[in-house]
FIZA-326379 format. One record per atom (N, C-alpha, C, O): x, y negated, z; residue in three letters; atom name; residue number from 1. Coordinates in pm, 1 decimal, padded with zeros to 6 digits. Atoms other than C-alpha are relative to their C-alpha. Layout:
# FIZA-326379
+----------+----------+----------+------+------+-----+
|       c1 |       c2 |       c3 | code | site | pos |
+----------+----------+----------+------+------+-----+
|        X |        Y |        Z |  ALA |   CA | NUM |
...
+----------+----------+----------+------+------+-----+
//
This chain:
# FIZA-326379
+----------+----------+----------+------+------+-----+
|       c1 |       c2 |       c3 | code | site | pos |
+----------+----------+----------+------+------+-----+
|  00082.0 |  00120.5 |  00000.0 |  UNK |    N |   1 |
|  00000.0 |  00000.0 |  00000.0 |  UNK |   CA |   1 |
|  00085.1 | -00125.2 |  00000.0 |  UNK |    C |   1 |
|  00052.1 | -00222.9 | -00067.1 |  UNK |    O |   1 |
| -00088.3 |  00116.3 | -00004.2 |  UNK |    N |   2 |
|  00281.9 | -00239.4 |  00078.4 |  UNK |   CA |   2 |
|  00060.1 | -00027.0 | -00137.4 |  UNK |    C |   2 |
|  00078.2 | -00142.0 | -00177.3 |  UNK |    O |   2 |
| -00054.5 |  00015.6 |  00134.6 |  UNK |    N |   3 |
|  00427.1 | -00173.8 | -00265.3 |  UNK |   CA |   3 |
| -00100.6 | -00066.9 | -00093.2 |  UNK |    C |   3 |
| -00062.9 | -00150.7 | -00175.2 |  UNK |    O |   3 |
|  00104.3 |  00059.4 |  00083.2 |  UNK |    N |   4 |
|  00095.0 | -00264.0 | -00429.9 |  UNK |   CA |   4 |
| -00013.7 | -00149.0 |  00029.2 |  UNK |    C |   4 |
| -00027.1 | -00229.6 | -00062.8 |  UNK |    O |   4 |
|  00010.9 |  00140.6 | -00039.2 |  UNK |    N |   5 |
|  00073.7 | -00589.9 | -00234.6 |  UNK |   CA |   5 |
|  00119.5 | -00078.9 | -00052.2 |  UNK |    C |   5 |
|  00103.2 | -00190.4 | -00101.9 |  UNK |    O |   5 |
| -00119.9 |  00066.6 |  00050.2 |  UNK |    N |   6 |
|  00431.9 | -00679.0 | -00326.2 |  UNK |   CA |   6 |
| -00006.4 | -00018.2 | -00151.1 |  UNK |    C |   6 |
|  00035.5 | -00121.3 | -00203.6 |  UNK |    O |   6 |
|  00012.6 |  00007.7 |  00144.6 |  UNK |    N |   7 |
|  00360.5 | -00604.6 | -00691.4 |  UNK |   CA |   7 |
| -00098.5 | -00110.0 | -00040.2 |  UNK |    C |   7 |
| -00073.3 | -00184.4 | -00135.0 |  UNK |    O |   7 |
|  00098.5 |  00104.0 |  00028.2 |  UNK |    N |   8 |
|  00052.2 | -00828.9 | -00688.4 |  UNK |   CA |   8 |
|  00059.2 | -00139.0 |  00021.5 |  UNK |    C |   8 |
|  00035.3 | -00230.2 | -00057.6 |  UNK |    O |   8 |
| -00065.1 |  00128.4 | -00028.1 |  UNK |    N |   9 |
|  00253.0 | -01111.7 | -00532.5 |  UNK |   CA |   9 |
|  00097.4 | -00034.0 | -00112.3 |  UNK |    C |   9 |
|  00100.0 | -00147.3 | -00160.1 |  UNK |    O |   9 |
| -00097.0 |  00022.5 |  00106.6 |  UNK |    N |  10 |
|  00527.4 | -01070.7 | -00793.5 |  UNK |   CA |  10 |
| -00069.0 | -00037.3 | -00130.9 |  UNK |    C |  10 |
| -00024.2 | -00128.2 | -00200.8 |  UNK |    O |  10 |
|  00074.4 |  00030.2 |  00122.0 |  UNK |    N |  11 |
|  00275.2 | -01068.6 | -01080.1 |  UNK |   CA |  11 |
| -00057.9 | -00140.4 |  00005.8 |  UNK |    C |  11 |
| -00058.4 | -00211.4 | -00094.9 |  UNK |    O |  11 |
|  00054.1 |  00134.3 | -00017.8 |  UNK |    N |  12 |
|  00114.9 | -01384.0 | -00940.8 |  UNK |   CA |  12 |
|  00108.8 | -00105.0 | -00019.3 |  UNK |    C |  12 |
|  00086.2 | -00206.8 | -00084.8 |  UNK |    O |  12 |
| -00112.0 |  00093.1 |  00014.3 |  UNK |    N |  13 |
|  00452.1 | -01558.2 | -00918.2 |  UNK |   CA |  13 |
|  00045.7 | -00006.6 | -00144.6 |  UNK |    C |  13 |
|  00076.4 | -00115.0 | -00194.3 |  UNK |    O |  13 |
| -00039.0 | -00003.4 |  00140.6 |  UNK |    N |  14 |
|  00542.0 | -01448.4 | -01272.0 |  UNK |   CA |  14 |
| -00099.1 | -00078.0 | -00085.4 |  UNK |    C |  14 |
| -00058.9 | -00149.5 | -00177.2 |  UNK |    O |  14 |
|  00102.6 |  00071.4 |  00075.6 |  UNK |    N |  15 |
|  00212.2 | -01584.8 | -01403.8 |  UNK |   CA |  15 |
|  00015.1 | -00150.4 |  00017.2 |  UNK |    C |  15 |
| -00002.5 | -00226.0 | -00078.4 |  UNK |    O |  15 |
| -00019.1 |  00142.9 | -00024.4 |  UNK |    N |  16 |
|  00278.9 | -01922.2 | -01241.1 |  UNK |   CA |  16 |
|  00118.3 | -00053.0 | -00078.7 |  UNK |    C |  16 |
|  00113.0 | -00164.0 | -00131.4 |  UNK |    O |  16 |
| -00118.9 |  00042.1 |  00073.3 |  UNK |    N |  17 |
|  00622.0 | -01939.7 | -01401.5 |  UNK |   CA |  17 |
| -00027.4 | -00012.5 | -00149.0 |  UNK |    C |  17 |
|  00031.9 | -00097.2 | -00215.7 |  UNK |    O |  17 |
|  00027.3 | -00003.6 |  00142.7 |  UNK |    N |  18 |
|  00477.7 | -01864.8 | -01746.7 |  UNK |   CA |  18 |
| -00106.3 | -00100.7 | -00043.7 |  UNK |    C |  18 |
| -00125.3 | -00120.6 | -00163.7 |  UNK |    O |  18 |
|  00104.8 |  00094.2 |  00034.6 |  UNK |    N |  19 |
|  00197.7 | -02123.0 | -01731.7 |  UNK |   CA |  19 |
|  00060.8 | -00118.5 | -00074.1 |  UNK |    C |  19 |
|  00148.1 | -00188.1 | -00022.4 |  UNK |    O |  19 |
| -00051.4 |  00110.8 |  00080.9 |  UNK |    N |  20 |
|  00262.4 | -02373.3 | -02007.3 |  UNK |   CA |  20 |
| -00059.6 | -00130.7 |  00050.5 |  UNK |    C |  20 |
| -00158.1 | -00131.5 |  00124.4 |  UNK |    O |  20 |
|  00039.1 |  00131.1 | -00050.8 |  UNK |    N |  21 |
|  00224.2 | -02743.4 | -01946.7 |  UNK |   CA |  21 |
| -00036.5 | -00094.4 | -00113.9 |  UNK |    C |  21 |
|  00019.7 | -00088.9 | -00223.3 |  UNK |    O |  21 |
|  00036.4 |  00109.9 |  00088.4 |  UNK |    N |  22 |
|  00055.2 | -03034.1 | -02119.2 |  UNK |   CA |  22 |
|  00062.9 | -00125.2 |  00060.6 |  UNK |    C |  22 |
|  00028.4 | -00163.6 |  00172.4 |  UNK |    O |  22 |
| -00067.2 |  00119.1 | -00051.4 |  UNK |    N |  23 |
|  00275.5 | -03341.1 | -02078.2 |  UNK |   CA |  23 |
| -00069.5 | -00126.1 | -00049.0 |  UNK |    C |  23 |
| -00096.7 | -00140.7 | -00168.2 |  UNK |    O |  23 |
|  00052.0 |  00132.7 |  00032.0 |  UNK |    N |  24 |
|  00125.7 | -03690.2 | -02067.2 |  UNK |   CA |  24 |
|  00117.4 | -00094.5 |  00017.8 |  UNK |    C |  24 |
|  00168.8 | -00110.8 |  00128.5 |  UNK |    O |  24 |
| -00117.5 |  00086.9 | -00004.9 |  UNK |    N |  25 |
|  00403.1 | -03934.2 | -02154.5 |  UNK |   CA |  25 |
| -00012.9 | -00111.6 | -00103.3 |  UNK |    C |  25 |
| -00103.6 | -00111.5 | -00186.6 |  UNK |    O |  25 |
|  00002.1 |  00108.4 |  00098.2 |  UNK |    N |  26 |
|  00480.0 | -04248.4 | -02348.6 |  UNK |   CA |  26 |
|  00040.5 |  00053.7 | -00136.4 |  UNK |    C |  26 |
|  00121.6 |  00145.7 | -00147.4 |  UNK |    O |  26 |
| -00033.6 | -00037.8 |  00137.6 |  UNK |    N |  27 |
|  00496.3 | -04216.0 | -02725.8 |  UNK |   CA |  27 |
|  00109.1 | -00094.8 | -00049.8 |  UNK |    C |  27 |
|  00104.5 | -00214.0 | -00019.2 |  UNK |    O |  27 |
| -00110.0 |  00086.0 |  00047.0 |  UNK |    N |  28 |
|  00812.1 | -04347.6 | -02897.6 |  UNK |   CA |  28 |
| -00045.4 | -00121.8 | -00081.5 |  UNK |    C |  28 |
|  00022.0 | -00224.8 | -00082.9 |  UNK |    O |  28 |
|  00050.3 |  00111.4 |  00081.0 |  UNK |    N |  29 |
|  00601.6 | -04568.1 | -03127.9 |  UNK |   CA |  29 |
| -00103.2 | -00084.8 |  00073.0 |  UNK |    C |  29 |
| -00170.2 | -00167.6 |  00011.3 |  UNK |    O |  29 |
|  00094.6 |  00076.0 | -00081.1 |  UNK |    N |  30 |
|  00390.6 | -04709.0 | -02843.6 |  UNK |   CA |  30 |
| -00120.3 |  00083.3 |  00038.9 |  UNK |    C |  30 |
| -00157.0 |  00177.9 | -00030.8 |  UNK |    O |  30 |
|  00115.6 | -00073.0 | -00049.8 |  UNK |    N |  31 |
|  00094.9 | -04587.8 | -02645.4 |  UNK |   CA |  31 |
|  00042.9 |  00123.2 |  00079.2 |  UNK |    C |  31 |
|  00155.6 |  00132.0 |  00128.0 |  UNK |    O |  31 |
| -00021.4 | -00120.8 | -00079.5 |  UNK |    N |  32 |
|  00066.6 | -04249.5 | -02475.5 |  UNK |   CA |  32 |
| -00028.9 |  00122.0 | -00085.1 |  UNK |    C |  32 |
| -00104.9 |  00114.9 | -00181.7 |  UNK |    O |  32 |
|  00019.1 | -00123.0 |  00074.3 |  UNK |    N |  33 |
|  00079.2 | -03892.9 | -02598.8 |  UNK |   CA |  33 |
| -00023.8 |  00117.8 |  00093.0 |  UNK |    C |  33 |
|  00015.4 |  00116.0 |  00209.7 |  UNK |    O |  33 |
|  00013.1 | -00128.8 | -00067.0 |  UNK |    N |  34 |
| -00023.0 | -03543.5 | -02493.0 |  UNK |   CA |  34 |
|  00080.2 |  00096.6 | -00085.6 |  UNK |    C |  34 |
|  00060.9 |  00105.6 | -00206.8 |  UNK |    O |  34 |
| -00091.1 | -00087.7 |  00072.7 |  UNK |    N |  35 |
|  00237.8 | -03287.8 | -02586.3 |  UNK |   CA |  35 |
|  00012.9 |  00132.5 |  00073.8 |  UNK |    C |  35 |
|  00040.7 |  00134.1 |  00193.7 |  UNK |    O |  35 |
| -00013.2 | -00132.2 | -00059.5 |  UNK |    N |  36 |
|  00244.0 | -02912.9 | -02522.8 |  UNK |   CA |  36 |
|  00147.0 |  00031.1 |  00022.5 |  UNK |    C |  36 |
|  00231.5 |  00002.5 | -00062.4 |  UNK |    O |  36 |
| -00136.4 | -00038.1 | -00034.9 |  UNK |    N |  37 |
|  00556.6 | -02785.5 | -02351.3 |  UNK |   CA |  37 |
|  00062.5 |  00081.6 | -00113.1 |  UNK |    C |  37 |
|  00003.0 |  00178.0 | -00161.4 |  UNK |    O |  37 |
| -00072.3 | -00071.0 |  00104.7 |  UNK |    N |  38 |
|  00810.4 | -02671.9 | -02610.2 |  UNK |   CA |  38 |
| -00031.3 | -00047.7 | -00140.3 |  UNK |    C |  38 |
|  00034.6 | -00006.5 | -00235.8 |  UNK |    O |  38 |
|  00038.5 |  00050.1 |  00130.8 |  UNK |    N |  39 |
|  00640.9 | -02855.9 | -02895.4 |  UNK |   CA |  39 |
|  00083.9 | -00121.7 | -00038.0 |  UNK |    C |  39 |
|  00121.6 | -00201.1 |  00048.2 |  UNK |    O |  39 |
| -00078.2 |  00115.6 |  00044.2 |  UNK |    N |  40 |
|  00831.9 | -03107.5 | -03106.5 |  UNK |   CA |  40 |
| -00090.0 | -00118.9 | -00034.6 |  UNK |    C |  40 |
| -00043.3 | -00232.7 | -00040.4 |  UNK |    O |  40 |
|  00092.7 |  00107.2 |  00036.3 |  UNK |    N |  41 |
|  00521.0 | -03307.2 | -03200.1 |  UNK |   CA |  41 |
| -00110.3 | -00014.9 |  00104.0 |  UNK |    C |  41 |
| -00146.9 |  00080.6 |  00172.5 |  UNK |    O |  41 |
|  00110.5 |  00027.6 | -00091.5 |  UNK |    N |  42 |
|  00248.8 | -03470.3 | -02994.5 |  UNK |   CA |  42 |
| -00126.5 |  00068.0 | -00050.2 |  UNK |    C |  42 |
| -00150.6 |  00074.8 | -00170.7 |  UNK |    O |  42 |
|  00129.5 | -00057.5 |  00034.2 |  UNK |    N |  43 |
| -00087.3 | -03294.7 | -02986.5 |  UNK |   CA |  43 |
| -00093.2 | -00111.3 | -00044.7 |  UNK |    C |  43 |
| -00165.9 | -00098.4 | -00143.2 |  UNK |    O |  43 |
|  00084.9 |  00115.0 |  00030.9 |  UNK |    N |  44 |
| -00261.5 | -03632.0 | -02986.3 |  UNK |   CA |  44 |
|  00059.3 | -00124.4 |  00065.3 |  UNK |    C |  44 |
|  00126.0 | -00115.4 |  00168.4 |  UNK |    O |  44 |
| -00052.6 |  00127.4 | -00049.0 |  UNK |    N |  45 |
| -00174.0 | -03999.5 | -02932.3 |  UNK |   CA |  45 |
| -00115.7 | -00091.4 |  00041.3 |  UNK |    C |  45 |
| -00222.5 | -00089.4 | -00019.8 |  UNK |    O |  45 |
|  00104.9 |  00086.5 | -00055.9 |  UNK |    N |  46 |
| -00371.5 | -04258.2 | -02729.5 |  UNK |   CA |  46 |
|  00053.8 | -00139.2 |  00028.5 |  UNK |    C |  46 |
|  00174.5 | -00160.0 |  00040.6 |  UNK |    O |  46 |
| -00039.1 |  00136.5 | -00036.1 |  UNK |    N |  47 |
| -00371.1 | -04628.9 | -02654.4 |  UNK |   CA |  47 |
|  00027.5 | -00012.7 |  00148.2 |  UNK |    C |  47 |
|  00117.3 | -00086.4 |  00188.9 |  UNK |    O |  47 |
| -00015.6 |  00012.9 | -00145.2 |  UNK |    N |  48 |
| -00405.6 | -04582.2 | -02278.8 |  UNK |   CA |  48 |
|  00037.4 |  00133.0 |  00064.5 |  UNK |    C |  48 |
|  00010.1 |  00240.2 |  00010.4 |  UNK |    O |  48 |
| -00037.8 | -00118.9 | -00075.1 |  UNK |    N |  49 |
| -00268.0 | -04339.6 | -02023.7 |  UNK |   CA |  49 |
| -00124.4 |  00073.6 |  00049.7 |  UNK |    C |  49 |
| -00127.4 |  00196.7 |  00051.1 |  UNK |    O |  49 |
|  00123.8 | -00060.5 | -00050.4 |  UNK |    N |  50 |
| -00617.8 | -04279.8 | -01883.2 |  UNK |   CA |  50 |
| -00064.9 |  00088.1 | -00106.2 |  UNK |    C |  50 |
| -00112.3 |  00197.4 | -00075.3 |  UNK |    O |  50 |
|  00056.7 | -00080.3 |  00108.9 |  UNK |    N |  51 |
| -00742.1 | -04158.1 | -02223.5 |  UNK |   CA |  51 |
|  00081.1 |  00128.0 | -00020.9 |  UNK |    C |  51 |
|  00025.1 |  00235.9 | -00040.0 |  UNK |    O |  51 |
| -00088.4 | -00116.0 |  00018.8 |  UNK |    N |  52 |
| -00441.0 | -03927.8 | -02259.2 |  UNK |   CA |  52 |
| -00017.9 |  00101.4 |  00112.1 |  UNK |    C |  52 |
| -00020.9 |  00221.9 |  00087.2 |  UNK |    O |  52 |
|  00018.7 | -00089.0 | -00114.4 |  UNK |    N |  53 |
| -00489.5 | -03785.8 | -01909.0 |  UNK |   CA |  53 |
| -00131.9 |  00075.8 | -00010.0 |  UNK |    C |  53 |
| -00136.4 |  00195.7 |  00017.8 |  UNK |    O |  53 |
|  00131.1 | -00063.6 |  00012.5 |  UNK |    N |  54 |
| -00858.6 | -03713.8 | -01970.1 |  UNK |   CA |  54 |
|  00004.8 |  00111.3 | -00105.9 |  UNK |    C |  54 |
| -00046.4 |  00221.1 | -00084.0 |  UNK |    O |  54 |
| -00012.7 | -00099.1 |  00106.8 |  UNK |    N |  55 |
| -00779.9 | -03532.9 | -02295.9 |  UNK |   CA |  55 |
|  00084.5 |  00118.6 |  00046.2 |  UNK |    C |  55 |
|  00049.6 |  00233.8 |  00020.3 |  UNK |    O |  55 |
| -00089.0 | -00106.2 | -00049.0 |  UNK |    N |  56 |
| -00495.7 | -03336.1 | -02132.5 |  UNK |   CA |  56 |
| -00072.0 |  00090.2 |  00099.4 |  UNK |    C |  56 |
| -00052.1 |  00211.7 |  00097.8 |  UNK |    O |  56 |
|  00075.7 | -00079.3 | -00097.1 |  UNK |    N |  57 |
| -00726.6 | -03223.9 | -01849.6 |  UNK |   CA |  57 |
| -00096.7 |  00095.0 | -00070.9 |  UNK |    C |  57 |
| -00107.6 |  00211.9 | -00033.7 |  UNK |    O |  57 |
|  00094.0 | -00083.0 |  00075.3 |  UNK |    N |  58 |
| -00987.4 | -03095.9 | -02097.8 |  UNK |   CA |  58 |
|  00075.1 |  00113.2 | -00071.5 |  UNK |    C |  58 |
|  00031.2 |  00228.2 | -00070.8 |  UNK |    O |  58 |
| -00081.3 | -00098.4 |  00070.9 |  UNK |    N |  59 |
| -00718.9 | -02918.4 | -02300.7 |  UNK |   CA |  59 |
|  00053.1 |  00105.8 |  00096.4 |  UNK |    C |  59 |
|  00053.8 |  00224.7 |  00064.7 |  UNK |    O |  59 |
| -00055.0 | -00091.8 | -00100.0 |  UNK |    N |  60 |
| -00567.3 | -02763.8 | -01988.6 |  UNK |   CA |  60 |
| -00105.5 |  00100.5 |  00046.5 |  UNK |    C |  60 |
| -00075.0 |  00218.1 |  00066.3 |  UNK |    O |  60 |
|  00109.0 | -00090.3 | -00040.0 |  UNK |    N |  61 |
| -00904.7 | -02619.0 | -01884.8 |  UNK |   CA |  61 |
| -00024.2 |  00105.7 | -00106.9 |  UNK |    C |  61 |
| -00039.8 |  00223.8 | -00076.1 |  UNK |    O |  61 |
|  00027.7 | -00091.5 |  00110.6 |  UNK |    N |  62 |
| -00959.7 | -02464.8 | -02227.3 |  UNK |   CA |  62 |
|  00113.0 |  00100.0 | -00022.0 |  UNK |    C |  62 |
|  00088.3 |  00216.6 | -00052.9 |  UNK |    O |  62 |
| -00116.1 | -00082.6 |  00033.8 |  UNK |    N |  63 |
| -00606.0 | -02328.4 | -02267.2 |  UNK |   CA |  63 |
|  00066.2 |  00066.1 |  00119.9 |  UNK |    C |  63 |
|  00158.0 |  00146.5 |  00103.9 |  UNK |    O |  63 |
| -00060.9 | -00058.3 | -00119.7 |  UNK |    N |  64 |
| -00524.7 | -02237.3 | -01908.3 |  UNK |   CA |  64 |
|  00140.3 | -00053.3 |  00025.3 |  UNK |    C |  64 |
|  00227.3 |  00018.8 |  00074.1 |  UNK |    O |  64 |
| -00129.5 |  00063.8 | -00021.5 |  UNK |    N |  65 |
| -00234.0 | -02480.2 | -01894.7 |  UNK |   CA |  65 |
| -00009.4 | -00097.5 |  00116.5 |  UNK |    C |  65 |
| -00116.4 | -00116.4 |  00174.5 |  UNK |    O |  65 |
| -00004.0 |  00100.5 | -00106.6 |  UNK |    N |  66 |
| -00126.7 | -02739.8 | -01637.8 |  UNK |   CA |  66 |
|  00030.0 | -00136.3 | -00061.1 |  UNK |    C |  66 |
|  00091.6 | -00145.3 | -00167.3 |  UNK |    O |  66 |
| -00028.3 |  00135.5 |  00044.9 |  UNK |    N |  67 |
| -00112.0 | -03117.2 | -01676.4 |  UNK |   CA |  67 |
|  00114.7 | -00056.1 |  00082.9 |  UNK |    C |  67 |
|  00113.2 | -00049.9 |  00205.8 |  UNK |    O |  67 |
| -00113.0 |  00065.8 | -00064.8 |  UNK |    N |  68 |
|  00214.6 | -03293.5 | -01597.5 |  UNK |   CA |  68 |
|  00003.6 | -00143.0 | -00052.6 |  UNK |    C |  68 |
|  00013.5 | -00166.2 | -00173.1 |  UNK |    O |  68 |
|  00003.7 |  00140.7 |  00039.2 |  UNK |    N |  69 |
|  00206.3 | -03672.2 | -01596.9 |  UNK |   CA |  69 |
|  00134.4 | -00066.4 |  00024.9 |  UNK |    C |  69 |
|  00201.0 | -00039.8 |  00125.0 |  UNK |    O |  69 |
| -00122.9 |  00076.5 | -00015.3 |  UNK |    N |  70 |
|  00502.1 | -03901.3 | -01648.9 |  UNK |   CA |  70 |
| -00033.1 | -00148.4 |  00007.5 |  UNK |    C |  70 |
| -00134.3 | -00194.1 | -00045.4 |  UNK |    O |  70 |
|  00014.5 |  00145.0 | -00008.9 |  UNK |    N |  71 |
|  00541.2 | -04267.6 | -01566.4 |  UNK |   CA |  71 |
|  00060.4 | -00063.0 | -00125.1 |  UNK |    C |  71 |
|  00121.5 |  00005.5 | -00207.1 |  UNK |    O |  71 |
| -00055.3 |  00070.0 |  00116.0 |  UNK |    N |  72 |
|  00639.1 | -04531.5 | -01821.1 |  UNK |   CA |  72 |
|  00151.6 |  00012.7 | -00008.1 |  UNK |    C |  72 |
|  00208.0 |  00013.3 | -00117.5 |  UNK |    O |  72 |
| -00146.6 | -00011.1 |  00000.6 |  UNK |    N |  73 |
|  01003.5 | -04497.7 | -01715.0 |  UNK |   CA |  73 |
|  00048.1 |  00142.4 | -00026.9 |  UNK |    C |  73 |
|  00168.6 |  00167.6 | -00029.3 |  UNK |    O |  73 |
| -00035.6 | -00138.5 |  00031.9 |  UNK |    N |  74 |
|  00993.5 | -04123.0 | -01794.1 |  UNK |   CA |  74 |
|  00009.0 |  00091.3 |  00120.1 |  UNK |    C |  74 |
|  00020.4 |  00212.8 |  00104.2 |  UNK |    O |  74 |
| -00006.0 | -00084.9 | -00119.9 |  UNK |    N |  75 |
|  01003.5 | -04003.2 | -01432.8 |  UNK |   CA |  75 |
| -00136.7 |  00066.4 |  00020.9 |  UNK |    C |  75 |
| -00239.1 |  00018.1 | -00027.3 |  UNK |    O |  75 |
|  00123.0 | -00074.9 | -00023.5 |  UNK |    N |  76 |
|  00745.2 | -03751.3 | -01316.2 |  UNK |   CA |  76 |
| -00084.5 | -00068.1 |  00105.8 |  UNK |    C |  76 |
| -00033.2 | -00120.5 |  00204.7 |  UNK |    O |  76 |
|  00095.8 |  00056.6 | -00094.3 |  UNK |    N |  77 |
|  00433.6 | -03874.4 | -01138.7 |  UNK |   CA |  77 |
| -00047.9 |  00111.1 |  00092.1 |  UNK |    C |  77 |
| -00062.9 |  00225.6 |  00049.4 |  UNK |    O |  77 |
|  00047.9 | -00098.9 | -00096.7 |  UNK |    N |  78 |
|  00314.2 | -03697.7 | -00825.1 |  UNK |   CA |  78 |
| -00133.4 |  00055.8 | -00040.7 |  UNK |    C |  78 |
| -00213.2 | -00012.0 | -00105.5 |  UNK |    O |  78 |
|  00127.4 | -00063.9 |  00027.5 |  UNK |    N |  79 |
|  00028.3 | -03451.8 | -00854.9 |  UNK |   CA |  79 |
| -00109.8 | -00067.1 |  00080.1 |  UNK |    C |  79 |
| -00086.2 | -00118.9 |  00189.3 |  UNK |    O |  79 |
|  00115.7 |  00055.6 | -00071.1 |  UNK |    N |  80 |
| -00316.6 | -03573.0 | -00758.6 |  UNK |   CA |  80 |
| -00066.3 |  00106.6 |  00079.8 |  UNK |    C |  80 |
| -00165.9 |  00080.4 |  00147.1 |  UNK |    O |  80 |
+----------+----------+----------+------+------+-----+
//
């Protein structure tokens, strides 16, 4: 039984590590973008950060990803 519990914990930890992320960050040409982790291009571009965050949240629900927000200076913003 202990082995089964340990295996479940390990599988849970592995799943967390594999969860891809949707990044909300500034776009090089201005505005904000939502970009999937590992992607070279933005999924979508927005005028405001609030619009980008809302879109990223919807996308994350559908795709089972996490949202990671960045500040204008590129540093990571704390989770809400």
